[in-house]
C-alpha positions in Angstrom: 4.0 6.4 -23.2 6.5 6.0 -20.4 6.3 7.3 -17.0 9.9 8.3 -16.4 11.9 9.6 -13.3 12.5 13.0 -14.2 14.6 13.8 -11.0 17.2 11.0 -11.1 18.3 8.6 -13.7 18.1 5.0 -12.9 21.5 3.6 -12.5 22.8 0.8 -10.5 25.4 3.1 -8.5 24.8 6.7 -8.6 27.5 9.4 -7.3 25.6 12.5 -6.1 26.9 16.1 -6.0 25.4 19.3 -4.9 27.7 22.0 -6.1 28.3 25.1 -3.9 27.5 28.4 -5.7 26.9 32.1 -4.9 26.1 35.2 -6.6 28.9 37.1 -4.9 31.5 36.7 -2.5 29.4 37.9 0.4 26.6 35.4 -0.1 26.6 32.0 2.1 27.7 29.0 0.4 25.4 26.1 -0.4 26.8 22.8 1.3 28.2 20.4 -1.3 27.7 16.4 -1.0 29.7 13.8 -2.4 28.5 10.5 -1.7 27.7 6.9 -3.3 24.1 5.5 -3.7 24.4 1.8 -3.3 23.1 -0.9 -5.8 21.0 -2.6 -3.1 19.4 -1.4 0.1 22.3 -2.1 2.3 23.7 0.5 4.9 26.3 -0.2 7.6 27.9 1.5 10.5 31.1 0.3 12.0 30.6 -3.1 9.7 27.1 -3.6 11.3 23.7 -3.1 9.5 21.7 0.1 10.2 18.6 -1.2 8.5 15.7 -2.2 10.8 12.0 -2.5 9.7 11.1 -5.9 11.7 7.7 -4.2 12.8 6.6 -3.7 9.3 7.9 -7.3 8.2 5.5 -8.4 11.0 2.6 -6.6 9.9 2.9 -7.9 6.2 3.0 -11.4 7.8 0.0 -10.6 9.9 -2.1 -9.4 6.9 -0.9 -12.4 4.8 -2.3 -14.7 7.6 -5.5 -13.1 7.8 -6.0 -13.4 4.1 -5.2 -17.1 4.4 -7.7 -17.7 7.0 -10.5 -16.6 4.5 -9.2 -18.8 2.0 -8.8 -21.9 4.2 -12.3 -21.7 5.4 -13.6 -21.3 1.8 -11.6 -24.2 0.8 -12.7 -26.6 3.7 -16.3 -25.2 4.2 -15.9 -24.5 7.9 -17.3 -21.5 9.5 -14.8 -18.5 9.5 -14.4 -17.0 13.1 -14.9 -13.1 12.8 -13.8 -13.0 16.5 -10.5 -14.6 15.6 -9.9 -12.3 12.8 -10.7 -9.3 15.0 -8.1 -10.9 17.6 -5.6 -11.1 14.8 -6.4 -7.5 13.6 -5.6 -6.4 16.9 -2.8 -9.0 17.8 -4.5 -10.3 21.0 -5.1 -13.7 22.3 -2.4 -15.5 20.2 -4.4 -16.2 17.0 -1.6 -16.4 14.6 0.0 -19.9 13.6 3.3 -18.0 13.3 4.2 -17.7 17.0 6.5 -14.9 16.6 3.8 -12.7 15.6 1.9 -13.6 18.7 5.1 -12.7 20.9 5.2 -9.3 19.2 2.3 -7.9 21.2 3.4 -4.4 20.7 2.9 -4.7 16.7 -0.7 -4.8 15.3 -2.3 -3.9 12.2 -5.6 -2.0 13.6 -3.7 0.7 15.6 -1.8 1.3 12.2 -4.9 1.7 10.0 -5.8 5.2 9.1 -3.2 6.5 11.7 -0.6 8.6 10.0 0.7 11.8 11.2 -0.1 13.9 8.3 -3.8 12.7 7.5 -5.1 11.3 10.7 -3.1 13.3 13.6 -2.5 16.7 12.0 -5.7 16.3 9.8 -4.0 17.2 6.4 -5.5 15.6 3.5 -9.1 15.8 5.1 -8.6 13.0 7.6 -10.5 13.0 10.9 -10.8 11.0 13.9 -14.5 9.9 12.7 -12.9 8.6 9.5 -10.3 6.6 11.5 -13.1 4.9 13.5 -15.2 4.4 10.3 -12.4 2.8 8.2 -11.3 0.4 11.2 -15.1 -0.7 11.6 -15.3 -1.2 7.9 -12.5 -3.7 8.0 -13.9 -5.4 11.1 -17.1 -5.7 9.0 -15.4 -7.7 6.4 -14.6 -10.4 9.3 -18.5 -10.6 9.6 -19.1 -10.7 6.1 -16.7 -13.5 5.8 -18.5 -15.4 8.7 -21.9 -15.1 7.1 -20.6 -16.4 3.7 -18.6 -19.3 5.2 -20.1 -22.7 6.1 -20.6 -24.1 2.7 -23.7 -22.5 1.5 -23.9 -21.3 -2.2 -23.5 -17.7 -3.0 -26.3 -16.0 -4.7 -27.7 -12.6 -5.3 -28.8 -11.2 -1.7 -27.2 -14.5 0.0 -23.7 -14.5 1.3 -21.8 -17.9 0.4 -19.2 -19.8 -1.4 -18.4 -19.9 -4.9 -16.6 -22.3 -6.9 -14.1 -20.3 -9.4 -12.3 -22.9 -11.2 -10.3 -24.9 -8.8 -10.4 -22.1 -6.0 -13.6 -21.4 -3.6 -14.3 -17.8 -2.7 -16.5 -16.4 -0.2 -18.7 -13.7 -1.4 -20.9 -11.3 0.6 -24.6 -10.9 -0.4 -23.8 -7.9 -2.5 -21.1 -9.9 -4.4 -18.0 -8.4 -2.9 -15.2 -10.8 -1.8 -14.5 -9.8 1.9 -11.0 -11.2 1.7 -10.1 -9.3 -1.3 -11.7 -5.9 0.1 -9.6 -6.5 3.0 -6.4 -7.2 1.6 -6.3 -4.5 -1.0 -8.0 -2.0 1.1 -5.4 -2.7 4.0 -2.7 -2.1 1.4 -3.9 1.4 1.2 -5.5 2.3 4.6 -2.5 0.9 6.6 0.7 0.1 4.4 0.3 3.4 1.8 -0.9 5.7 4.6 2.0 4.7 6.8 4.4 5.0 4.1 3.6 8.2 2.4 1.5 10.2 5.3 3.6 8.8 8.1 7.2 7.7 7.9 8.1 9.8 4.7 6.2 12.8 6.0 9.0 15.7 6.5 7.1 16.5 9.8 7.9 13.2 11.2 11.3 12.9 9.6 12.3 16.2 10.9 10.3 16.0 14.1 11.9 17.6 17.3 15.7 17.0 17.2 15.6 14.3 14.7 17.3 16.6 12.1 20.0 17.8 14.4 20.5 14.3 15.8 21.0 12.8 12.2 23.3 15.6 11.2 25.4 14.7 14.4 24.9 11.1 14.1 23.3 10.9 17.5 22.1 7.2 17.5 19.1 5.8 19.1 19.6 4.3 22.6 21.0 0.8 22.3 20.6 1.1 18.4 22.9 1.3 15.4 20.8 3.9 13.4 19.6 7.5 13.9 15.8 8.1 14.5 15.6 9.2 10.8 17.4 6.6 9.3 14.9 4.2 11.0 11.9 6.1 10.1 13.0 5.7 6.4 13.5 2.2 6.9 10.1 1.8 8.3 8.6 3.2 5.1 10.8 0.9 3.1 9.7 -2.1 5.2 6.1 -1.7 4.3 6.9 -2.4 0.5 9.8 -4.9 0.6 9.7 -6.3 4.1 8.7 -9.5 2.9 10.9 -10.0 -0.1 13.7 -12.0 1.1 11.8 -14.3 3.6 12.1 -18.0 3.2 8.6 -19.0 4.2 6.4 -21.8 3.3 3.8 -21.3 2.1 5.2 -18.2 0.2 4.3 -14.8 1.9 2.2 -12.5 -0.5 4.5 -9.2 -1.0 1.7 -6.9 -1.3 3.0 -3.4 -2.7 6.3 -5.0 -3.9 4.4 -7.6 -6.0 2.0 -5.0 -7.5 5.1 -2.7 -8.4 6.5 -5.5 -10.1 3.3 -6.3 -12.2 2.9 -2.8 -13.3 6.7 -2.4 -14.2 6.3 -5.6 -16.4 4.2 -3.4 -18.8 6.2 -1.4 -21.4 4.1 1.8 -20.7 5.2 1.8 -16.9 8.5 0.0 -17.2 10.9 2.0 -15.3 8.5 2.1 -12.2 10.4 -0.6 -10.3 13.8 0.7 -10.8 12.5 4.3 -10.0 11.0 3.2 -6.7 14.1 1.2 -5.7 16.5 3.9 -6.8 14.4 6.6 -4.7 14.6 4.6 -1.6 18.1 3.7 -1.9 19.1 7.5 -2.8 17.0 8.9 0.0 18.5 6.7 2.7 22.1 7.5 1.3 21.1 11.4 1.5 20.0 10.8 4.9 23.5 9.4 5.9 25.1 12.3 4.1 22.7 15.0 5.6 21.6 15.9 2.2 18.0 16.6 3.2 17.2 18.4 -0.3 18.0 15.1 -2.1 15.9 13.2 0.7 12.8 15.3 0.0 13.2 14.8 -3.9 13.2 11.1 -3.3 10.1 11.3 -1.3 8.1 13.1 -4.0 9.2 10.1 -6.5 7.9 7.3 -4.0 4.7 9.4 -3.6 4.0 9.8 -7.1 5.0 6.2 -8.1 3.2 4.4 -5.3 0.0 6.4 -6.1 0.3 5.4 -9.8 0.6 1.8 -8.9 -2.8 1.8 -7.1 -4.5 3.7 -9.8 -3.3 1.4 -12.7 -4.3 -1.8 -10.6 -7.8 -0.2 -9.8 -8.3 0.4 -13.3 -6.9 -3.0 -14.6 -9.2 -4.9 -12.1 -12.4 -2.9 -13.1 -11.7 -3.8 -16.7 -10.8 -7.3 -16.0 -14.1 -7.9 -14.1 -16.1 -6.2 -16.7 -14.7 -8.9 -19.2 -15.9 -11.6 -17.1 -19.5 -10.3 -16.4 -20.9 -12.6 -19.3 -19.7 -15.8 -17.3 -21.9 -17.5 -14.8 -24.2 -14.6 -14.2 -21.3 -12.3 -13.4 -19.9 -14.4 -10.4 -16.7 -15.0 -12.2 -16.0 -11.2 -12.3 -16.5 -10.7 -8.5 -12.8 -11.6 -7.4 -11.5 -9.0 -9.9 -14.0 -6.3 -9.0 -13.5 -6.9 -5.4 -9.7 -6.4 -6.1 -10.5 -3.1 -7.8 -12.6 -2.0 -5.0 -9.8 -2.4 -2.7 -7.4 -0.6 -4.8 -10.0 2.3 -5.3 -10.1 2.6 -1.6 -6.4 3.0 -1.4 -6.4 6.1 -3.9 -7.9 8.0 -0.7 -4.4 7.4 1.0 -2.2 8.6 -1.9 -0.2 11.9 -1.2 0.2 14.2 -4.4 3.7 15.8 -3.9 3.6 19.6 -3.0 0.1 19.1 -1.7 0.0 17.0 1.5 -3.4 15.9 0.0 -4.4 12.7 -1.7 -4.8 12.6 -5.5 -8.4 11.8 -5.1 -10.2 13.2 -2.0 -12.3 10.8 0.3 -15.4 12.3 -1.0 -14.4 11.4 -4.7 -13.4 8.1 -3.8 -16.5 7.3 -1.7 -18.6 8.5 -5.0 -16.8 6.0 -7.1 -17.3 3.0 -4.8 -21.0 4.1 -4.5 -21.4 4.0 -8.1 -19.7 0.7 -8.5 -21.9 -0.9 -6.0 -25.1 1.1 -7.1 -27.0 -1.8 -8.8 -29.6 -4.0 -7.5 -27.8 -6.5 -5.3 -24.6 -4.7 -5.8 -22.3 -6.7 -8.1 -25.1 -9.0 -9.3 -26.5 -6.3 -11.5 -24.5 -7.2 -14.3 -26.5 -4.7 -16.8 -25.8 -1.8 -14.3 -22.2 -2.8 -14.0 -21.8 -2.9 -18.0 -23.2 0.7 -18.2 -21.0 2.1 -15.6 -17.5 0.4 -15.3 -16.1 2.0 -18.3 -16.5 5.7 -17.0 -15.3 4.8 -13.8 -11.9 3.3 -15.1 -11.7 6.5 -17.5 -12.2 8.8 -14.5 -9.3 7.2 -12.3 -6.9 6.9 -15.4 -7.7 10.5 -16.5 -6.9 11.8 -13.0 -3.4 9.9 -12.8 -2.4 10.6 -16.4 -2.4 7.2 -18.2 -5.1 5.5 -20.4 -7.4 2.8 -19.7 -5.7 0.8 -22.5 -2.2 1.1 -20.8 -3.7 -0.1 -17.6 -5.2 -3.1 -19.4 -2.1 -4.5 -20.8 -0.7 -5.0 -17.2 -0.9 -8.8 -16.2 
């Protein structure tokens, strides 16, 4: 089974036309468009780029550094500072090794967590201020969990600590969850996805105020080479691809871009990468050409494909974790199951096209997470997990229209 883009064919360069038509000579003509979609995400005005997603790149780098803090403290056996991670989350007190991130004091992860216009300002999709406070506190709690696990003590049921997984040391909470992975994958949903599909690609945001008229008339933002609408689209793009072309050592993790590539590598989902990239390029070209109907069609594609990635990876990691429950009293499974936990969290921040609501409600996602962790001492209850994981994986796969077997073939 292949998940194909039914709206546009995946081609390196696409010429788009909306043909004028009418039922009779008295009806209003539909505008026609004739423009080219570039083969790469390059857009210029008067010979200078109009693309700017620096803030999104910064936030990808911030989360990458926060993940590295967990990894480094696990490796060297020293105590992880929860207060340092909290500072990094809010970007205060210059805690990043990348000094450019410290200088960008107007950019942080915390105030963009569960902060989209559609779900957490206009309260579509079941969002609320209380939920926003709760999810931010949840991520802060992972810093505390990491602190409790650090320092060199050995992880065991009911005791937070360190576990040697092959050549890697990992920090596990008392219930077996790996706070680093819960943070990284959970933030991919609660921050990055929420901002992409529920904020920057929200029609309410793109067309807010005079945005549409200004874009049509090419009224640029003060001191910039782009219209507000162009910039909003680029910011959504940046949350996926903003770290792709960075020359950094060690290499920065690419988050959604990386997982899009992983899912695309499976033949069952093999056009996904091309579909997402084409939709972003087509939508941006349509904005330049004032073709708002085509822009909106690309939004639907991106929403559907990004939701699919999160669901496929959630199922993959649940099943990978189950397969490892037989080793070392289940602890070898905890890394994968923690990744799965974070991707399941992300399902709450998806946006099903045409509904302005998630594919899975917060209540449904919370129920799955509760069931996953429902055993004695959480993930340490191997018998409980063996009896429940398959049903949870099937529930997610069925909702998103693929099979558990298809998700398992993704590497």
